Each structure stands twice: as C-alpha cells, then as structure tokens.
LUMRO-5378 format. One line per 8 residues: number of its first residue (from 1); their letters; for each residue x, y negated, z negated of N, C-alpha, C. Coordinates in Angstrom, 3 decimals. Each point is the difference from the previous one (the first is absolute). Layout:
<pts>
NUM> A> X Y Z X Y Z X Y Z ~ ...
</pts>
This chain:
<pts>
1> MEKFRAIL> 0.997 0.988 0.237 -1.153 -0.832 -0.121 0.476 -1.671 0.158 ~ 0.171 -0.678 0.540 0.750 -1.207 -0.185 -0.078 -0.467 -0.630 ~ 0.500 -1.637 -1.049 0.241 -0.218 -1.586 -0.973 -1.256 0.439 ~ -0.569 -0.451 -1.194 -0.319 -0.964 0.278 0.879 -1.241 -0.953 ~ -0.010 -1.343 0.634 0.956 -1.048 0.007 -1.024 -0.877 -1.066 ~ 0.746 -0.557 -1.603 -0.947 -0.046 -0.471 1.242 -2.032 -0.798 ~ -1.306 -0.698 -1.262 1.098 -1.011 -0.164 -0.858 0.735 -1.593 ~ 0.761 0.160 -0.995 -0.663 0.269 -1.421 0.040 -1.443 -0.686
9> LLGPPGSG> -0.650 0.017 -0.690 -0.463 -1.109 -1.123 0.134 0.906 -1.322 ~ 1.429 -0.896 -0.752 0.509 0.733 -1.032 -0.396 -0.919 -0.913 ~ -0.543 -0.146 -0.419 0.477 -0.715 -1.874 -0.872 0.806 -1.629 ~ -0.048 -1.021 -1.293 -0.489 0.683 -1.003 -1.604 -0.225 0.688 ~ -0.824 1.062 -1.488 -1.457 -0.124 0.614 0.149 -1.512 -0.227 ~ -1.270 -0.281 0.694 -0.963 -1.671 -0.687 1.099 -0.966 1.261 ~ 0.311 0.252 0.553 1.851 -0.722 1.220 -1.422 0.066 1.132 ~ -1.001 0.250 -0.113 -0.395 -0.254 2.010 0.285 0.704 0.614
17> KGSIGTIL> 0.425 1.630 -0.229 -0.224 0.486 1.549 -1.655 0.447 0.369 ~ -0.826 0.674 -0.384 -1.303 0.321 0.495 -0.521 -1.423 0.595 ~ 0.013 -1.520 -0.593 -0.593 -1.490 1.021 1.021 0.003 0.821 ~ 0.683 0.137 0.031 1.633 -0.178 1.392 -0.044 0.914 0.614 ~ 0.162 1.932 -0.569 -1.074 -0.085 1.099 -1.042 0.306 1.562 ~ -0.392 -0.080 -1.023 -1.651 -0.422 0.710 0.149 -1.543 0.366 ~ 0.115 -0.484 0.103 0.656 -1.279 0.653 1.229 -0.134 1.343 ~ 0.150 1.054 -0.605 1.243 0.548 1.560 -1.014 0.436 0.311
25> AYLGMGKH> -0.895 0.787 0.016 -0.351 1.451 0.900 -0.809 -0.918 0.637 ~ -0.859 -1.013 -0.443 -1.234 -0.673 0.895 0.603 -0.681 0.989 ~ 1.843 -0.955 -0.444 0.203 -0.967 0.664 0.245 1.219 1.419 ~ -0.028 1.340 -0.139 0.327 0.966 1.246 1.863 -0.095 0.328 ~ 0.617 0.099 -0.987 0.996 0.342 -0.003 0.310 0.876 -1.020 ~ -0.886 1.260 0.048 0.299 0.961 -0.944 -1.298 1.020 -0.226 ~ 0.191 1.577 -0.177 -1.583 0.843 -0.935 1.060 -0.183 -1.094 ~ -0.930 -0.492 -1.481 -0.058 -0.233 -0.891 0.044 1.640 -1.121
33> LSSGDIFR> 0.664 0.864 -0.146 0.306 1.165 -1.406 0.271 -0.754 -0.826 ~ -1.089 -0.349 -0.955 0.188 0.563 -1.677 0.285 1.372 -0.953 ~ 0.961 0.054 0.125 0.048 1.955 -0.793 -1.547 -0.401 -1.229 ~ 0.063 -1.001 -0.959 -0.545 0.105 -0.710 -1.790 0.134 0.037 ~ -0.810 -0.222 1.732 -1.143 -0.140 0.289 0.213 1.312 0.525 ~ 0.931 0.881 0.037 -0.184 1.386 1.213 0.475 0.699 -1.823 ~ -0.169 -0.191 -0.228 0.005 1.282 -1.318 -0.872 -0.497 -1.382 ~ -0.668 -1.395 0.460 -1.321 0.052 -1.196 -1.394 0.258 1.838
41> QLPKGSSL> 0.236 0.924 0.405 -0.474 0.169 0.842 0.029 2.193 0.065 ~ 0.680 0.131 -0.982 -0.294 1.325 0.603 -0.733 0.522 -0.808 ~ -0.518 1.393 1.129 -1.210 0.644 -1.175 -0.105 -0.173 -0.675 ~ -1.648 -0.685 -0.915 0.057 0.341 -1.253 -0.372 0.953 -0.379 ~ 0.659 0.317 -1.737 -0.386 1.519 -0.181 1.745 1.303 0.415 ~ -0.104 -0.395 1.223 1.558 0.522 0.157 0.513 0.453 -1.338 ~ 2.126 0.581 0.341 0.941 0.200 -0.872 1.019 -1.530 0.437 ~ 0.058 -0.259 1.188 0.629 -1.575 0.344 -0.550 -0.971 -0.324
49> ERSFRERE> -0.910 0.180 -0.405 -1.894 -1.367 -0.067 1.198 0.249 -1.492 ~ -0.470 0.915 -1.160 0.398 0.153 -0.899 0.664 -0.786 -0.805 ~ 1.488 0.469 0.986 1.121 0.251 -0.299 0.561 -1.651 0.070 ~ -0.379 -0.584 0.986 -0.166 -1.196 -0.251 -0.509 -1.071 -0.511 ~ -1.620 0.201 -0.729 -0.290 -0.867 -0.675 0.640 0.653 -1.536 ~ 0.277 0.830 -0.261 0.833 0.204 -1.452 1.557 -1.420 0.441 ~ 0.335 0.122 0.886 1.256 -0.435 -0.771 -0.308 -1.306 0.635 ~ -0.984 -1.011 0.790 0.507 -1.035 0.283 -1.594 -0.548 -1.611
57> KKGLLLPD> 0.061 0.903 -1.171 -1.286 -0.906 -0.932 1.685 0.283 -1.355 ~ 1.445 0.342 0.936 0.622 -0.012 -0.743 1.281 -0.592 0.486 ~ -0.248 -0.821 1.334 0.793 -1.115 0.339 0.867 0.964 0.716 ~ -0.158 1.416 0.071 1.528 0.469 0.401 -0.366 0.106 2.361 ~ 1.332 -0.105 0.642 -0.612 0.568 1.232 -0.206 1.630 -0.192 ~ -0.432 0.395 1.117 0.180 1.919 0.709 1.336 -0.115 0.165 ~ 0.663 1.399 -0.412 1.017 0.667 0.470 0.074 -0.785 1.560 ~ 1.539 0.731 0.717 0.227 -1.263 0.984 -0.312 1.179 0.816
65> EQAVAIFL> -0.028 1.593 0.155 -0.074 0.741 0.975 -2.303 -0.220 0.123 ~ -0.139 -0.197 -0.728 -1.669 -0.031 -0.168 -0.130 -0.788 0.700 ~ 0.357 -1.143 -0.667 -0.262 -1.638 0.817 0.135 0.080 1.813 ~ 1.115 0.767 0.131 0.200 -0.601 1.147 -0.237 1.262 0.857 ~ -0.730 1.254 -0.713 -0.515 0.695 0.902 -1.698 -0.383 0.240 ~ -0.920 -0.958 -0.694 -0.721 0.126 0.016 -0.287 -1.525 1.431 ~ 1.204 -0.673 -0.440 -0.107 -2.021 0.516 0.205 1.531 1.819 ~ 1.048 0.590 -0.014 -0.234 0.391 1.149 -0.580 0.915 0.882
73> KHLNSLVE> -1.250 0.938 -1.189 -1.154 0.650 0.341 -0.454 -1.282 1.126 ~ -0.742 -1.267 -0.858 -0.523 -0.823 0.113 0.496 -0.898 2.090 ~ 0.911 0.245 -0.475 0.814 -1.020 1.558 -0.433 1.651 1.055 ~ 0.133 0.778 -0.234 0.309 1.402 1.163 -1.493 -0.395 0.209 ~ -1.351 0.454 -0.898 -0.767 -0.363 0.575 -0.857 -1.323 1.019 ~ 0.565 -1.014 -0.835 0.064 -1.257 0.791 -0.138 -0.117 1.595 ~ 1.663 1.124 -0.243 0.105 -0.066 1.623 -1.002 1.520 1.203 ~ -0.215 1.046 -1.628 -0.916 0.700 1.101 -1.227 -0.756 0.354
81> QQVLHPAK> -0.422 -0.609 -0.722 -1.338 -1.051 -0.086 0.551 -0.650 1.490 ~ 0.748 -0.718 0.372 0.888 -0.739 0.968 -0.668 -1.403 -0.765 ~ 0.723 -0.868 -1.175 -1.039 -0.476 -0.736 1.451 -0.880 -0.273 ~ 1.430 0.163 0.162 1.649 -0.387 0.375 0.192 1.029 0.919 ~ 0.467 -0.512 0.251 1.598 0.845 1.549 0.867 -1.274 -0.209 ~ 0.800 1.722 -0.202 1.800 -0.810 -0.342 0.524 -0.786 1.062 ~ -0.114 0.925 0.811 0.483 -1.134 1.464 -0.161 -1.273 -0.012 ~ -0.939 -0.973 -0.366 -0.483 -0.580 0.365 -0.273 -1.400 -1.311
89> DLLILDGM> -0.162 0.840 -1.586 -0.978 -0.193 -1.038 1.192 -0.424 -1.371 ~ 0.495 -1.601 0.089 0.932 0.034 -0.851 -0.675 -0.245 -1.634 ~ 0.614 0.442 -1.161 -0.872 0.717 -1.308 0.345 -1.378 -0.801 ~ -1.006 -0.678 -1.114 0.539 -0.466 -0.834 -0.274 0.746 -1.438 ~ 0.971 0.349 -0.255 -0.095 1.672 -0.931 0.239 -1.398 -2.395 ~ -1.418 0.598 0.090 0.171 -0.789 -1.226 0.485 0.963 -1.671 ~ 0.037 -0.159 -0.171 0.389 1.485 -1.884 0.944 1.410 0.941 ~ 0.380 -0.038 1.069 0.436 0.827 0.605 1.366 -0.374 0.957
97> PRTVEQVD> 1.057 0.836 -0.318 0.506 0.516 -1.316 0.481 -0.646 -0.811 ~ 0.027 0.476 -1.556 0.525 -1.357 -1.121 1.074 1.040 -0.485 ~ -0.079 0.837 -0.097 1.931 0.683 -0.378 0.794 0.698 1.443 ~ 0.914 0.158 -0.144 1.587 -0.001 0.441 -0.442 1.299 0.957 ~ -0.962 1.129 -0.874 -0.039 0.742 0.247 -0.778 0.157 1.331 ~ -1.568 -0.835 -0.936 -0.842 0.146 1.177 0.296 -0.547 1.325 ~ 1.300 -0.383 -0.049 -0.094 -1.056 1.009 1.488 1.056 1.416 ~ -0.127 1.455 -1.223 1.299 0.815 0.985 -1.645 0.997 0.344
105> LIEAQVVV> -0.806 -0.337 -0.516 -0.787 0.857 0.547 -1.254 -0.444 0.885 ~ 0.399 -1.422 -0.072 -1.700 -0.765 1.857 1.290 0.129 1.267 ~ 0.974 0.114 -0.693 1.167 -0.697 1.201 0.282 1.150 1.335 ~ -0.495 1.033 -0.309 -0.476 0.824 0.973 -1.090 -0.270 1.632 ~ -0.990 -1.012 -0.791 -1.434 -0.117 0.680 -0.231 -1.612 0.198 ~ 0.741 -0.704 -0.951 -0.178 -0.830 0.261 1.814 -1.659 -0.911 ~ 0.509 -0.029 1.678 1.063 -1.842 -0.050 -0.976 -0.610 -0.559 ~ 0.658 -0.684 -1.407 -0.190 -1.173 -0.047 1.085 -0.962 0.194
113> ETVVHLKI> -0.467 -1.039 1.010 0.731 -1.189 0.319 0.188 -0.904 -0.878 ~ -1.198 -0.519 -0.669 0.211 -1.071 -0.547 -0.171 0.008 -1.273 ~ 0.546 0.116 -0.734 -0.970 -0.474 -2.091 -0.159 -1.652 0.018 ~ -0.540 0.050 -0.340 -0.755 -1.338 -0.520 -0.165 0.151 -2.081 ~ 0.778 -1.309 -0.196 0.575 0.724 -0.859 -0.668 -0.975 -1.471 ~ -1.304 -0.230 -0.379 -0.873 -0.733 -0.798 0.605 -0.118 -1.602 ~ 0.073 -1.292 0.101 1.604 -0.290 -1.440 -1.614 -0.519 -1.010 ~ -0.068 -0.106 -0.827 -0.492 -0.331 -1.014 1.143 -0.475 -1.029
121> RDQQTIYD> -0.151 -1.829 -0.231 1.165 0.028 -1.285 -0.493 0.064 -1.144 ~ -1.184 -0.474 -0.228 -0.528 0.383 -1.778 -1.075 0.846 -0.190 ~ 0.825 0.650 -0.717 -1.087 1.803 0.026 -1.530 -0.799 -0.832 ~ 0.626 -1.167 -0.297 -1.896 0.234 -1.067 -0.978 -0.789 1.671 ~ 0.313 0.252 1.140 -0.593 0.523 1.108 -0.835 0.391 -0.359 ~ 1.229 0.915 0.871 -0.908 1.395 0.092 -0.732 0.433 -0.662 ~ 0.007 -0.053 -1.455 -0.922 0.274 -1.571 -1.734 -0.884 0.272 ~ 0.390 -1.177 0.574 -0.807 -0.772 0.123 -1.293 0.912 1.344
129> RIEKRARK> 1.071 0.000 1.015 -0.884 0.319 1.546 -0.599 1.793 -0.374 ~ 0.563 0.533 -0.731 -0.310 1.422 -0.605 -0.884 -0.258 -0.473 ~ -0.648 -1.031 -1.255 -0.940 -0.056 -0.729 -1.673 -0.251 0.678 ~ 1.002 -0.394 1.398 -1.151 -1.076 0.868 -0.794 1.379 0.380 ~ 0.989 0.541 0.853 -0.154 1.245 0.805 -1.453 0.728 -0.540 ~ 0.931 0.539 -1.721 -0.757 0.975 -0.698 -1.771 -0.639 -0.179 ~ 0.042 -1.431 0.103 -1.039 -0.216 -0.540 -0.879 -0.191 1.508 ~ 0.092 -0.242 1.048 -0.340 0.226 1.258 0.048 1.596 0.737
137> EGRPDDQI> 0.902 0.768 -0.056 -0.212 1.023 0.429 0.026 1.237 -0.807 ~ -0.079 0.261 -1.980 -0.415 0.740 -0.182 0.931 0.640 -0.232 ~ 1.009 0.145 0.595 1.922 1.619 0.471 -0.011 -0.108 -1.268 ~ 0.162 1.512 -0.715 0.408 0.628 -1.097 1.224 -0.255 -0.621 ~ 0.499 -0.661 1.600 1.483 -0.240 -0.838 0.335 -1.384 -0.504 ~ -0.799 -1.273 0.077 0.064 -0.858 0.298 -0.419 -0.627 -1.255 ~ -0.665 1.224 -0.397 -1.101 -0.407 -1.171 0.051 -0.425 -1.488 ~ 1.263 0.947 -0.868 1.271 -0.042 -1.520 1.403 -0.304 1.090
145> SHLARKRV> -0.117 -1.236 -0.720 1.334 -1.043 0.303 1.024 0.803 -0.301 ~ 0.584 1.657 -0.925 0.739 -0.255 -0.597 0.635 1.749 1.516 ~ -1.031 0.525 0.711 -0.172 0.006 0.863 0.737 -0.327 1.221 ~ -0.469 -1.566 0.342 0.403 -0.715 0.909 1.471 -0.774 0.023 ~ 0.505 0.172 -0.941 1.143 -0.106 -0.767 0.760 1.101 0.421 ~ -0.601 1.111 -0.762 1.116 1.490 0.448 0.259 -0.120 2.106 ~ -1.144 -0.011 1.109 -0.208 -0.129 1.102 1.687 -0.889 0.176 ~ -0.764 -1.361 -0.871 1.578 -1.219 1.148 1.197 1.101 -0.411
153> KEYERKTV> 0.095 0.855 -1.325 1.312 0.402 -0.445 0.186 1.113 0.767 ~ -1.098 1.063 0.912 1.157 0.246 0.850 0.073 -0.358 0.960 ~ -0.704 -0.969 -0.009 -0.073 -0.505 1.649 1.885 -0.534 -0.484 ~ 0.250 -0.681 -0.720 1.644 -0.126 -0.170 0.632 0.756 0.077 ~ -0.567 1.484 -0.296 1.255 0.817 -0.275 0.013 0.697 1.282 ~ -0.292 0.574 0.589 -0.670 0.961 1.501 0.165 -0.792 0.684 ~ -0.853 -1.257 0.356 -0.440 -0.503 1.302 1.364 -0.922 0.482 ~ 0.369 -0.538 -0.938 0.679 -1.375 0.658 1.184 1.154 0.619
161> EILNRYPP> 0.493 0.738 -0.345 1.294 0.662 -0.017 -0.759 0.516 1.752 ~ -0.739 -0.168 0.250 -0.301 0.168 2.281 0.386 -1.061 0.596 ~ 0.554 -0.922 -1.128 0.747 -1.403 1.084 1.786 0.600 -0.092 ~ 0.159 0.752 -0.706 1.364 0.338 0.956 -0.010 0.930 1.079 ~ -0.776 0.697 -0.180 -0.375 1.317 1.255 -0.369 -0.706 1.112 ~ -0.634 -1.209 0.818 0.317 -0.509 0.726 1.067 -1.534 -0.010 ~ 0.341 -0.193 1.583 1.368 -0.558 0.250 -0.855 -1.464 0.251 ~ 0.734 -1.177 -0.747 0.314 -1.255 -0.589 -1.599 -0.746 1.327
169> GILVPVFA> 1.082 0.404 1.567 -0.698 -0.389 1.030 -1.548 0.211 0.482 ~ -0.985 0.624 -1.072 -1.340 -0.384 -0.096 -0.872 -0.774 -0.897 ~ 1.298 0.642 -0.500 -1.098 -0.625 -1.954 -0.347 -2.369 0.176 ~ -1.819 0.877 -0.450 -0.001 -1.623 0.469 -0.573 -0.698 -1.460 ~ 0.642 -0.315 -0.970 -0.675 -0.536 -0.570 -1.065 -0.759 -0.665 ~ -0.586 -0.480 -0.624 -1.262 -1.049 0.032 -0.193 -0.206 -1.282 ~ -0.123 -1.179 -0.596 -0.794 0.053 -1.373 -1.425 -0.095 0.495 ~ -0.610 0.948 -1.464 -1.183 0.684 0.338 -0.968 -0.173 -1.610
177> DLPLPYVC> 1.002 -1.381 -0.847 -1.203 -0.732 -1.000 -0.210 -1.397 0.547 ~ 0.088 -0.283 1.060 -0.468 -0.583 0.857 -1.599 -0.065 0.740 ~ -0.641 -0.552 0.044 -1.891 -0.038 0.393 0.287 0.438 1.351 ~ -1.213 0.965 0.530 0.356 0.910 0.727 -0.127 -0.835 1.442 ~ -0.271 -0.902 -0.230 0.290 -0.141 1.629 1.400 -1.080 0.394 ~ 0.757 -0.490 -1.456 0.791 -0.254 0.918 1.239 1.755 -0.116 ~ -0.069 0.909 -0.830 0.940 1.375 0.132 -0.545 0.035 1.736 ~ -1.602 0.330 0.391 -0.124 -0.500 1.125 1.156 -0.061 1.199
185> RDLLNKLL> -0.342 -1.355 -0.169 0.586 -1.081 0.779 1.809 0.829 -0.402 ~ 0.178 -0.541 -1.084 2.426 0.717 -0.161 -0.380 0.848 0.733 ~ -0.243 1.502 -0.350 -0.415 1.024 1.171 0.059 0.351 0.880 ~ -0.909 -0.185 0.436 -0.528 -0.469 1.929 1.324 -0.968 0.243 ~ 0.746 -0.868 -0.664 1.062 -0.675 1.185 0.872 0.370 -0.222 ~ 0.676 1.146 -1.051 0.881 0.579 0.188 0.039 1.111 1.143 ~ -1.169 0.939 -0.303 -0.490 0.938 0.688 0.208 -0.294 2.450 ~ -0.607 -1.006 -0.543 0.075 -0.691 1.541 1.240 -0.103 0.817
193> SK> 0.830 -0.598 -1.243 1.183 -0.801 -0.301 0.902 2.043 1.012 ~ -0.257 0.379 -0.310 0.929 1.359 -0.755 0.497 0.308 1.855
</pts>
C-alpha cells in the first residue's frame, strides 16, 4: 500500500490540536484524523472500548501497540471505503503518534512531512482550557483536575520526545496560547511559506 503523507499536530492537552486540525481540514489543507475521536467511537461494550475508558478515567494513554492497531485499522477502513486515498490525501494527525514507539509503528503507512509544535508558555492556560472543555463537552478525562495534570505530565514525559525523532527542517513551532484566530494566522503563514 502506498504511504500517506501527513502533518502532525503536536502539543499538550488543551493546546488546540482538535480545533486547529478542524480548521486546516475546512480550508482544504488535508483530512483531519483525531485519535481521541477514533478511540471514543470504539464499539460500546467491546473489550477495546472498556480498556480505553478505564485508562481515560485514570488520565493514561492506551498501550502503544494497541493504540496504533486501532488507528491503522480505522485508517485502512477509510481507504477501503474510498473516503481516503493515499496517493492524493494529506492527513492532519491529531494525537497519533504520541510516543516515540508509536512513531516507529506508524511509519510503515504514514510519512510525517511537517510537525506543527503547538507551544504553551504558561501551564495555567492549559488547565483553564481543559476545564472549559470539560464544561462544554463533558469528557471524563478533562473533568478532574488531577487527571488533567497527569495527562500534561504524560505529554511532557512521553510525547515531547517525538520532536527529536524528526529533522529540524520539518518542525513548525507556533505559540498556541494566543487566541485561536492568531494561532491559525501564524500557522498558515508558516505552512504556506514552507
């Protein structure tokens, strides 16, 4: 199978990955795939769904191989349904890969061409955004402050390492603690000038 090309959105919880991915897709820059959305759509009552929900309630990620297997199964299903086409579609990845191990596991099917690093200068911004999202969306992993802090620590411990796996020339740093229109303007300027 031909490999997909992808933009990876990398940032802590609450940095705006989902909003930015949605906007980029709306602007025709690629197809947005959110691993969180994929995991939350697992068949109700299945062992995978129960495993995801249990880990989500504890602020933990799914084990790498399990997370990648679910993601790739979903991706291949979209290819079989002819919703996605590796030869022409650019993916906007939100939440996959989240660890160095996941980088290795997806590279057989996905080539990351650009890594958008969404930086937040003040951690309180992250917690404020997560709290706001909890009220709006009711996500269990957002509703308890110690879980939100645990997720941020998981990001710092496991996900930030990914930046070292990609060449500096494909990294696009953006300050994501600004209002969303400014973040998008800055990001679009940087992406279009590449």
